[in-house]
C-alpha positions, -999 to 999 in steps of 0.1 A, spaced: -15 -138 -182 13 -152 -203 38 -181 -193 66 -155 -188 45 -135 -162 31 -164 -147 67 -179 -140 78 -145 -128 49 -145 -102 56 -181 -92 93 -173 -88 84 -141 -66 61 -159 -44 88 -188 -39 114 -163 -32 91 -146 -4 84 -180 10 120 -190 14 129 -155 27 103 -161 53 113 -195 63 149 -185 66 144 -150 84 153 -149 120 143 -115 132 107 -117 141 101 -88 166 94 -56 143 75 -24 155 40 -30 162 42 -67 154 34 -78 190 1 -55 191 -14 -72 160 0 -109 165 -11 -110 202 -44 -99 192 -46 -126 165 -36 -152 191 -63 -141 212 -89 -144 187 -72 -177 177 -78 -189 213 -38 -192 215 -31 -164 241 -30 -169 278 -41 -135 283 -64 -107 273 -47 -82 248 -59 -46 247 -29 -27 233 -36 -24 196 -51 5 173 -75 -19 158 -90 -54 161 -102 -62 126 -65 -71 113 -59 -90 144 -94 -108 141 -81 -119 103 -48 -131 116 -67 -152 143 -84 -170 114 -52 -175 96 -36 -187 128 -67 -212 135 -60 -229 102 -23 -231 109 -10 -219 145 27 -209 134 45 -175 131 53 -187 94 18 -186 84 12 -152 98 43 -140 79 33 -157 48 -2 -142 50 13 -107 48 39 -116 19 10 -129 1 -3 -94 -4 30 -81 -18 26 -109 -45 -8 -95 -51 6 -61 -55 30 -72 -84 0 -90 -102 -23 -59 -100 7 -37 -113 9 -60 -141 -28 -62 -147 -32 -23 -148 0 -17 -170 -2 -52 -191 37 -49 -189 60 -73 -175 84 -47 -166 62 -32 -140 61 -67 -122 98 -67 -122 101 -32 -111 80 -41 -81 95 -75 -75 132 -59 -72 122 -30 -49 144 -32 -18 111 -20 1 95 -51 -8 121 -72 9 125 -49 37 89 -55 46 87 -91 33 86 -105 67 68 -81 89 35 -89 101 15 -57 98 -16 -44 82 6 -21 58 7 -50 34 -30 -55 26 -32 -17 29 -8 -12 -1 -28 -37 -23 -62 -21 -12 -49 15 -19 -34 5 -54 -69 -12 -61 -87 21 -48 -63 42 -70 -70 20 -103 -107 23 -97 -107 61 -91 -87 64 -126 -111 42 -143 -139 63 -130 -122 92 -144 -119 77 -179 -155 60 -181 -175 79 -155 -190 47 -143 -199 49 -106 -193 12 -99 -154 19 -101 -162 50 -75 -180 27 -52 -149 1 -56 -127 28 -47 -145 39 -14 -149 2 -4 -113 -3 -7 -104 30 12 -128 21 39 -115 -13 46 -79 1 48 -90 25 74 -107 -5 94 -76 -26 92 -49 1 96 -61 36 118 -38 57 97 -57 47 66 -82 75 76 -57 101 71 -50 86 38 -83 86 28 -89 122 34 -58 130 15 -72 106 -14 -105 126 -14 -86 160 -17 -64 149 -45 -89 132 -66 -124 140 -59 -120 176 -46 -132 191 -80 -159 167 -83 -195 173 -76 -205 171 -39 -229 144 -48 -203 121 -61 -183 129 -29 -211 117 -10 -217 85 -31 -179 78 -26 -184 83 13 -212 61 16 -193 31 1 -165 42 23 -186 41 55 -198 7 45 -165 -11 51 -152 14 79 -183 5 98 -168 -32 101 -143 -13 128 -171 4 146 -192 -28 147 -162 -47 161 -155 -21 191 -190 -23 197 -192 -62 198 -160 -62 219 -164 -30 243 -198 -17 240 -182 15 227 -186 19 187 -154 42 185 -131 28 211 -104 20 188 -110 52 166 -107 73 198 -78 54 211 -59 57 177 -68 93 171 -56 102 208 -26 84 207 -17 103 173 -23 136 192 0 124 221 28 114 198 23 146 180 29 168 210 57 147 223 39 129 251 45 97 233 73 83 212 100 107 229 127 79 223 126 86 187 160 86 172 156 116 149 192 115 136 194 78 127 157 79 112 165 109 91 196 90 78 174 61 68 151 87 48 182 100 30 182 64 15 145 64 6 145 68 -29 170 39 -33 150 18 -8 118 20 -27 135 15 -62 170 21 -75 155 39 -105 129 61 -85 151 92 -90 135 91 -126 104 103 -110 114 138 -118 106 129 -156 70 125 -145 49 153 -160 36 172 -127 9 189 -149 -5 155 -162 0 137 -129 -10 166 -107 -34 145 -84 -9 119 -81 16 145 -70 -5 158 -44 -15 127 -29 19 114 -26 33 145 -14 5 148 13 11 110 25 49 112 22 49 144 45 28 126 69 49 95 70 82 116 73 68 137 100 62 104 118 96 91 110 81 58 99 100 44 68 78 12 68 48 30 61 59 39 26 51 3 14 14 16 14 21 42 -14 49 25 -30 27 6 -56 14 38 -68 47 56 -72 64 25 -91 29 25 -111 33 61 -121 70 56 -126 68 25 -146 40 40 -170 66 71 -176 94 46 -184 70 24 -208 58 55 -224 96 66 -229 106 33 -244 77 32 -268 85 68 -281 123 59 -282 112 27 -303 89 48 -324 116 73 -332 142 46 -340 118 29 -362 111 62 -382 149 69 -385 155 34 -397 127 38 -423 141 70 -434 174 57 -437 161 28 -459 141 52 -481 174 72 -487 193 41 -497 165 31 -520 161 65 -534 
């Protein structure tokens, strides 16, 4: 990592720190569910908390609050994952522009002070995607294992991650041999089992939070829950989705749908799920992959343009000499 990139990362981290220090709004959707569970695990709660779709993320928050029992500590823990997203984007592309593209995404700052498992999920999904692409290039099974472990951990921290995992397998492994999918599923199960073990430890029911999460999704889907949704205003937010993720995301149309068919399928399925649930914040999970695909296209276009300009210059120089 060169000095320019290191300076950018430190500036990004400092900006998120200042942003969280001076942010006054702290009550966001689902924050109470996760934060209260964290307070319980940190022995800071005055009552037992049971309104949450999963306890693993709250357990991690509890460890953070044990170290520093402040709201700022919980907020910075989540902002830390946004910085890691930027670093991983740079690591994958080896281009400073990819980091800048992420750093100036409005969605990053929209979620910058949110206490939610969505931020670690965004990093883990990008890590899973990177490893599955490495597996496609090298056919080394260690990358397939890393990808499975990351997706299992997403589903442990965030219940909706189970749906993303299904879409991921359909998009990137559906045309592979069954044995490879089973191999992937084994490592997925290793980290997903952490959710099962925690449920069993707390309630004596291994699939307590999974059944609760699945049941609440069904109730939401048939209209038994979430009836207070403001459809009109939320659709208005989605009308600005392209700009919110990145002001230059409109250039996504230039990404070759044939060469990136798997990415298109995965992003389409996950976007359809998020839009169906009218949850703008969920897009932070897939935004790094969207920006990665976009940034690679921009970089390739810039390289091709520079190459053509160089050829044109050499041709002109040759003509002058002649």
